[in-house]
C-alpha positions in Angstrom: -2.9 14.0 -18.9 -4.6 16.0 -15.8 -2.6 19.1 -14.6 -0.1 19.2 -11.9 -1.5 19.0 -8.2 -2.5 22.8 -6.6 -0.5 23.6 -4.0 -3.9 23.3 -1.9 -4.2 20.1 -2.7 -0.2 19.3 -1.0 1.0 18.3 2.3 1.2 21.5 4.2 4.6 22.9 5.0 4.7 22.0 8.4 3.1 18.6 7.2 6.3 18.2 5.0 8.8 18.9 7.6 6.7 16.1 9.7 7.6 13.4 7.1 11.6 14.6 7.2 12.7 15.1 10.0 10.6 12.0 11.7 8.6 13.5 14.2 8.8 9.8 16.3 5.8 9.7 18.7 7.0 9.5 22.5 4.9 6.9 23.6 4.7 3.5 22.8 2.0 3.1 20.1 1.1 -0.8 22.3 1.9 -0.4 25.6 1.6 3.4 25.7 4.9 3.4 27.7 6.8 7.3 27.7 9.6 7.9 26.4 9.8 4.6 24.4 10.0 4.9 20.2 6.9 4.5 17.9 6.7 1.0 19.3 8.9 -0.8 21.7 10.6 -3.8 21.6 8.5 -5.6 24.1 5.5 -5.6 22.3 7.0 -5.5 19.1 8.2 -9.0 19.9 3.9 -9.7 20.5 2.0 -8.0 18.2 4.4 -7.9 15.2 5.2 -11.7 13.5 7.2 -11.5 10.5 7.8 -15.0 9.9 3.5 -15.8 9.4 3.1 -17.7 6.6 1.2 -15.6 4.1 -0.9 -16.9 0.6 1.9 -15.4 -2.5 -1.2 -14.2 -4.2 -3.0 -12.0 -1.8 -0.8 -11.9 1.5 -3.8 -13.5 3.5 -2.3 -15.7 6.5 -2.3 -19.4 5.7 -3.0 -21.8 8.6 -1.0 -24.8 6.5 2.3 -25.4 4.9 1.3 -23.9 1.5 2.1 -21.4 -0.8 -1.1 -20.8 -2.0 -4.8 -19.9 -0.4 -7.2 -22.1 -1.1 -9.8 -19.2 -3.2 -6.6 -18.2 -5.1 -5.9 -21.6 -6.0 -10.1 -21.8 -7.0 -10.1 -18.4 -9.0 -6.4 -17.0 -9.7 -5.7 -13.9 -8.9 -4.8 -10.8 -11.1 -1.6 -9.9 -9.1 1.1 -12.2 -9.5 2.2 -11.3 -5.8 1.1 -9.9 -3.2 3.1 -9.0 0.1 1.9 -7.5 3.6 3.6 -6.6 6.4 0.8 -7.0 9.2 -2.6 -7.7 9.6 -4.9 -5.3 9.4 -5.4 -5.3 13.5 -4.7 -3.4 16.5 -2.1 -1.6 17.4 -1.2 -1.6 13.2 -5.3 -0.3 11.9 -4.3 3.0 14.6 -0.9 4.0 12.8 -2.6 3.6 9.7 -5.1 5.8 10.8 -2.8 8.9 11.8 -1.7 8.5 8.9 -4.5 8.5 6.4 -7.2 10.5 8.9 -4.8 12.4 11.5 -2.1 14.0 9.0 0.9 12.0 11.2 2.6 12.0 7.7 6.1 11.0 10.0 4.1 7.1 10.4 4.9 6.0 6.7 8.3 5.8 7.1 7.4 3.8 10.5 5.3 1.4 8.0 7.9 1.0 5.4 10.5 0.0 8.0 8.2 -2.8 8.2 7.7 -4.2 5.3 11.2 -3.6 4.5 11.9 -6.4 6.7 8.9 -8.1 5.4 10.0 -11.9 3.4 9.3 -11.3 -0.6 9.3 -7.2 -0.2 13.1 -6.0 -1.8 13.0 -8.9 -4.5 9.9 -7.1 -5.6 11.3 -3.9 -5.4 14.4 -4.7 -7.3 12.2 -6.4 -9.7 9.2 -3.5 -10.5 9.9 -2.2 -13.7 8.0 1.3 -12.2 6.1 2.0 -8.7 2.7 2.8 -8.8 1.2 4.3 -5.6 -3.2 3.2 -5.8 -4.2 6.5 -5.9 -6.9 9.0 -4.3 -9.7 10.9 -6.5 -10.0 14.0 -6.4 -11.9 15.1 -4.3 -10.0 12.4 -2.2 -6.7 14.3 -2.2 -8.6 18.0 -2.1 -10.2 16.7 1.2 -6.8 15.1 2.8 -4.4 16.9 1.2 -2.2 13.8 0.7 -2.2 10.6 -0.7 -0.7 8.2 2.2 0.2 4.9 -0.3 2.5 7.7 -2.6 3.9 8.3 1.3 4.0 4.8 1.9 5.9 4.5 -2.3 8.5 7.3 -1.6 9.2 5.7 2.3 9.8 2.5 0.3 12.6 3.8 -1.6 14.3 6.7 0.5 14.7 3.6 3.2 15.7 0.5 0.7 19.1 -0.7 0.5 20.9 1.4 -1.2 21.2 0.5 -5.6 18.6 -2.2 -4.7 15.5 -0.2 -6.5 15.8 0.9 -10.1 12.5 2.0 -10.6 11.2 5.2 -10.4 7.8 6.1 -8.0 4.7 7.7 -10.2 2.6 9.1 -9.2 0.9 10.5 -11.9 0.7 7.5 -14.0 -2.6 6.3 -12.1 -5.4 7.9 -12.3 -8.5 8.0 -10.6 -12.1 9.3 -12.3 -14.8 8.1 -9.7 -14.9 9.0 -6.3 -16.6 5.7 -5.3 -18.2 5.3 -1.9 -16.5 4.1 1.0 -15.3 0.8 0.4 -15.6 0.4 4.2 -17.7 -2.4 5.4 -18.8 -4.0 1.8 -17.7 -7.3 0.2 -16.2 -7.8 -2.6 -18.7 -8.2 -4.9 -20.0 -5.0 -4.1 -16.3 -3.6 -4.1 -16.1 -4.2 -7.4 -19.1 -2.9 -9.2 -18.1 0.1 -7.0 -14.9 0.4 -9.1 -15.6 -0.4 -12.1 -14.3 2.0 -14.5 -12.9 3.8 -11.7 -9.4 3.0 -12.8 -7.5 5.1 -15.8 -3.8 5.3 -17.3 -2.8 8.4 -18.0 -3.0 9.8 -21.9 -0.6 8.7 -24.0 1.0 6.1 -21.9 2.7 2.9 -23.8 3.3 -0.4 -22.6 7.1 0.4 -22.6 5.9 3.2 -19.8 5.0 0.0 -17.4 7.3 -2.1 -18.5 7.5 -5.7 -17.4 6.9 -5.8 -14.0 4.4 -3.0 -12.3 4.2 -2.8 -8.6 1.7 -1.4 -7.1 1.8 0.0 -3.1 -1.3 1.0 -1.1 -1.5 1.2 3.0 -4.1 -1.1 3.4 -6.0 -4.1 1.6 -8.8 -5.5 2.9 -10.4 -7.8 -0.4 -8.2 -7.0 -3.2 -11.0 -5.5 -5.5 -9.0 -2.5 -5.6 -5.8 -4.0 -6.8 -7.9 -5.9 -8.6 -9.4 -3.8 -10.3 -5.6 -1.8 -10.8 -3.9 -4.8 -11.6 -6.7 -5.5 -14.9 -6.5 -1.8 -15.9 -2.5 -2.6 -16.4 -2.6 -6.2 -18.1 -4.9 -4.8 -20.8 -2.0 -2.1 -21.5 0.4 -4.5 -22.2 1.6 -5.7 -18.8 2.1 -9.3 -18.9 3.3 -9.6 -14.2 2.1 -6.8 -11.9 2.5 -6.8 -8.4 1.8 -5.3 -4.8 3.1 -4.5 -1.7 0.9 -3.2 0.9 1.7 -2.3 4.9 -1.7 -4.3 6.1 -4.6 -6.9 4.9 -7.7 -7.4 6.4 -7.9 -10.7 7.9 -10.4 -12.9 5.8 -13.3 -13.5 8.2 -12.8 -16.0 11.0 -8.9 -15.6 11.1 
């Protein structure tokens, strides 16, 4: 079992205060109107499509009235299901960047709000046996000071309807062993090569610790290679079904 995270790797006091207090932006993320909430009602109507059909296995938008995309029908994914709130495109990519790289921790709360209003998300949270944020490597954790996937998982549980979520968020069950090269710009095959042997489970963890339906949480899903690698690891340790929640899903080329 790895040692506890050193204090210098944890969010600073002002970061934690911003997360707890909400620290709302003063302008709409899209139209920049002031004073506004994080996104005004007019922009939300245009930018957010909660009724958009998505593949139940990989969360890609579906062009037709079907539940599973052609890719998942051809190559059965390792995830039993995956839900995404939005596409990774403006203005949502800006929200992710603010959380991920600019220490604006309050955006995790806003992302959780949209996820909780996304079809299928509440059911996955209710079914979860354990909630596992996708971990950062030790180097990235030292550099950033926090794991945005953990903040999102905690915000989901905090804002979910009372009594719905019975599972616990376990940030130390999964370990990222390798500080792999940045995944941005790589295709699925290259990402899979990067992630080979990148993840491990905490030593001594038993199948009963994972339960029947572990739920993975991450901020962005691009090709699904990261979530697939973790799901495969969990299945080798006896988890029969692995589900995932992500805030944003990168559309396939041409979509």
